[in-house]
C-alpha positions in Angstrom: -19.1 15.0 49.9 -17.8 16.5 53.0 -14.2 16.4 54.5 -14.4 15.3 58.1 -10.7 15.6 58.6 -7.9 16.9 56.7 -4.1 16.2 57.1 -1.4 17.9 55.3 0.1 14.8 53.8 -2.6 12.5 53.4 -1.3 8.8 52.5 -4.9 7.9 51.9 -8.4 8.8 52.0 -11.2 7.0 53.0 -14.5 7.6 52.4 -17.3 6.4 54.5 -21.2 6.0 53.3 -23.7 6.2 55.7 -26.4 3.9 56.9 -30.2 4.5 56.1 -31.1 7.6 57.9 -27.7 8.4 58.2 -25.2 11.6 57.6 -21.9 12.6 56.5 -21.3 13.9 60.3 -22.2 10.6 61.7 -18.5 9.1 61.3 -17.0 12.2 62.4 -16.3 10.7 65.7 -14.7 7.8 64.1 -13.1 10.1 61.7 -11.0 11.9 64.5 -10.0 9.0 66.0 -8.2 7.5 62.8 -5.0 7.7 62.2 -3.4 11.4 61.3 -2.6 10.2 57.4 -5.6 9.2 56.7 -7.9 12.0 55.1 -11.7 11.1 56.0 -14.4 12.2 53.5 -18.2 11.2 53.7 -20.8 11.1 51.5 -24.3 13.3 52.2 -26.9 11.8 51.0 -29.6 14.2 49.5 -32.9 15.4 51.2 -30.7 16.0 54.7 -29.0 18.6 56.8 -27.2 20.7 54.0 -29.2 19.1 51.4 -32.7 19.0 53.0 -34.2 20.8 49.9 -33.1 18.0 47.6 -35.3 15.0 47.0 -34.3 12.2 48.9 -33.8 9.4 46.4 -35.6 5.7 46.7 -33.3 3.5 44.8 -29.9 2.3 45.5 -29.2 3.0 41.7 -29.5 6.8 41.9 -27.4 7.2 45.4 -24.6 5.1 43.4 -24.7 7.2 40.6 -24.6 10.2 42.3 -21.9 8.8 44.9 -19.5 8.2 42.1 -20.3 11.2 39.9 -19.0 12.5 43.2 -15.7 10.3 43.2 -14.5 10.6 40.0 -13.7 14.6 40.7 -12.4 13.9 44.7 -10.3 10.6 44.5 -6.3 11.4 44.8 -4.0 8.8 44.7 -4.8 5.9 46.9 -8.6 5.6 48.6 -10.8 3.0 50.8 -14.3 2.9 50.9 -16.0 2.3 54.5 -19.9 1.5 54.3 -22.0 1.2 57.5 -25.5 -1.1 57.2 -26.7 0.4 53.5 -23.8 2.2 53.0 -21.6 -1.0 52.7 -24.6 -2.0 49.6 -23.7 1.4 48.1 -20.0 1.1 48.5 -19.9 -2.4 47.6 -22.3 -1.4 44.2 -19.7 1.4 43.5 -16.6 -0.3 43.5 -18.5 -2.9 41.1 -19.2 -0.1 39.3 -15.7 1.3 39.0 -14.3 -2.1 38.2 -16.7 -2.7 34.7 -15.6 0.7 34.0 -11.4 0.0 34.2 -11.3 2.4 37.2 -8.7 2.3 39.9 -10.5 0.5 42.9 -10.2 1.0 46.5 -7.3 -0.5 48.4 -10.0 -2.1 50.7 -13.7 -1.8 51.0 -15.0 -2.0 54.5 -18.5 -3.2 55.1 -19.9 -2.6 58.3 -23.5 -4.1 59.8 -24.7 -5.5 56.4 -24.8 -8.9 55.4 -23.2 -9.9 52.0 -25.4 -9.0 49.3 -26.3 -12.7 48.0 -27.5 -13.3 51.7 -31.7 -13.7 51.9 -32.9 -10.7 53.9 -33.2 -10.8 57.4 -36.8 -10.3 57.6 -39.3 -11.0 55.1 -41.4 -8.7 55.6 -40.0 -5.3 56.2 -41.7 -2.2 58.2 -43.7 -0.7 55.5 -45.1 2.0 58.3 -44.4 4.9 60.4 -45.0 2.9 63.4 -43.0 0.3 61.8 -40.0 2.2 60.6 -40.0 3.8 64.5 -40.2 0.3 65.7 -37.6 -0.5 63.5 -35.5 2.4 64.3 -35.9 1.7 68.6 -34.6 -2.1 68.0 -31.9 -1.1 66.3 -30.2 1.6 68.3 -28.3 4.5 67.1 -30.6 7.6 66.9 -30.8 9.8 69.3 -34.2 9.9 71.6 -34.9 13.3 70.7 -35.8 12.3 67.1 -38.0 9.7 68.0 -39.8 11.9 70.7 -39.9 15.3 69.3 -42.7 16.0 66.7 -40.5 17.7 64.3 -37.9 16.0 64.8 -39.5 12.7 64.4 -41.0 14.4 60.8 -38.2 15.0 59.6 -36.2 11.7 60.1 -39.5 9.9 58.6 -39.4 11.6 55.4 -35.6 10.8 55.1 -36.0 7.1 55.9 -39.3 6.3 54.1 -36.9 6.8 50.9 -34.2 5.0 52.7 -35.7 2.1 53.2 -37.5 2.0 50.0 -34.1 2.2 48.7 -32.9 -0.8 50.3 -35.9 -2.7 50.5 -35.8 -2.7 46.5 -32.6 -3.2 45.9 -31.7 -6.6 43.9 -28.5 -8.3 43.8 -27.2 -9.5 40.4 -24.2 -11.7 40.1 -21.1 -9.9 39.7 -17.2 -11.2 39.7 -15.5 -10.4 43.0 -13.6 -7.2 42.8 -10.4 -7.5 43.2 -9.8 -5.4 46.3 -9.5 -7.0 49.6 -12.6 -6.4 51.9 -12.8 -6.4 55.5 -16.4 -7.1 56.9 -17.1 -5.4 60.7 -20.2 -6.5 62.5 -21.5 -7.0 66.0 -22.3 -10.3 67.7 -26.1 -9.7 68.4 -26.9 -7.8 64.9 -30.2 -8.2 63.8 -29.8 -7.4 60.8 -26.7 -8.8 60.0 -26.0 -12.3 61.6 -22.3 -13.1 61.5 -22.4 -15.9 59.3 -24.6 -13.3 56.6 -21.4 -11.4 57.0 -19.1 -13.8 57.0 -20.1 -14.8 53.2 -18.6 -11.5 52.3 -15.8 -13.9 51.7 -17.2 -14.7 48.2 -17.3 -11.0 46.9 -13.3 -10.3 46.4 -10.7 -12.5 45.1 -8.1 -10.4 46.8 -8.5 -11.1 50.5 -10.9 -11.6 53.2 -11.3 -10.5 56.7 -13.9 -10.3 59.2 -14.3 -8.5 62.2 -16.5 -9.1 65.2 -17.4 -6.6 67.8 -19.8 -7.1 71.0 -22.9 -5.2 70.3 -26.0 -4.8 68.0 -26.5 -2.9 64.7 -24.6 -0.1 66.0 -21.8 -2.0 67.6 -19.2 0.8 66.0 -20.7 3.5 68.7 -19.5 1.3 71.9 -16.3 0.4 69.6 -15.1 3.5 67.8 -11.2 3.2 69.1 -11.3 -0.6 68.4 -13.1 0.0 65.2 -10.6 2.9 64.3 -7.8 0.6 64.8 -8.8 -2.6 62.4 -9.8 0.3 59.9 -5.8 1.8 60.4 -4.3 -2.2 60.1 -6.2 -2.4 57.0 -4.7 0.9 55.7 -1.4 1.3 57.0 1.3 0.9 55.8 0.5 1.4 52.4 3.3 -0.1 49.5 
């Protein structure tokens, strides 16, 4: 877990879950755009940056296990989750696990750039070779060009992406009751991985209210709409009761 912003009097903690290949630092700019009352934390998956020496996990279950264990020690008072792409799956599964355990749930679950878990895959044949993964990254955007052109950086990125793609491509949804916390789904209107209709289907996974926010752009629409996304998050969190 990484602390991205601190507050002398936080009213709520927002925990961010990165996309495949992503790091906790990806959310730093978004964190700085949020209201000062929000303390922003981010999960750092194994195998990258300061956790580079650790084995990258190859299943969603492993990532959920570790995130849930860390959160039990760090959550204090009201909190919310924000997950982008693969991170949305992990955030939702952690929420489901907490519901089954009778633990406190997020004040709101934000799921970004990800179709609902019961929706069919966006592509029947996901990329499994390094060439295919790199093509996928170029199409999705959101990756600094140096990581695609520099041999050493590209090798490091592919090491992590192979594990993350294995994790997300092997993930299978098993029907569970809707969570009793509101869900806000966010997506880009031209996201090839998360069509608006498939994102709207998150509405069936909550019993406490649903909101859909659609922005212009593709899979990394939030890079272009950081202030608007921060505004949507702020509206969903503040004021608290």
